[in-house]
NUMIGU-559127 format. One record per residue (C-alpha): x, y, z. Coordinates in steps of 0.25 Angstrom, whole numbers, plus 5000, padded with zeros to 4 digits. Last residue first. Layout:
<nodes>
XYZ
...
</nodes>
This chain:
<nodes>
490250375001
489650345014
489350195017
490650165025
490450295033
488950255036
489450115041
490450175050
489450275056
488450165058
489650085065
489950205074
488450225077
488250085082
489350105092
490850065091
491950035100
493250045094
493650095080
492950185071
493050245057
494450205053
494650235038
494950115029
493650145020
492850135033
493650075045
493050025058
493849975070
493149875080
494149875086
495149975092
496550015088
496350065073
497250105062
497249985052
498349905047
498349825060
497049765057
497549715043
498749645050
497849595061
496749535053
496249415062
496349495075
495749615069
494449555063
494249635051
492749655046
492649725033
491249795033
490449805021
489149875023
488049845013
486849925015
485449865016
485549825031
486249945036
485349985047
484849855052
485749735048
487049805045
486849895058
486649765066
487849695060
488749815062
488249835077
488649685079
490049705073
490249825082
489849755094
490749635091
491849735089
491649805102
491649665109
493049635102
493349485101
493049475086
494049595084
493649705074
494149785062
493049835054
493249885040
492249965032
492349985017
491650115011
490350095004
</nodes>
């Protein structure tokens, strides 16, 4: 499985929605599959966050390649999961 990195802010409503969707997908559709997501709170990891090319949170990277940033829908997160699970 490819590594997923998620940059987020605790105070961001779009990040909160993304985290909720991630948990629901992991509980229902991906419950028997180990999906490892490194969650990085941007304001607590400023130096690391500034080394990545994104402007909006939440920002998802799979194998260090940006896959999505900004408002996410369920389909976006499924696509990110599938990308991480693909060989």
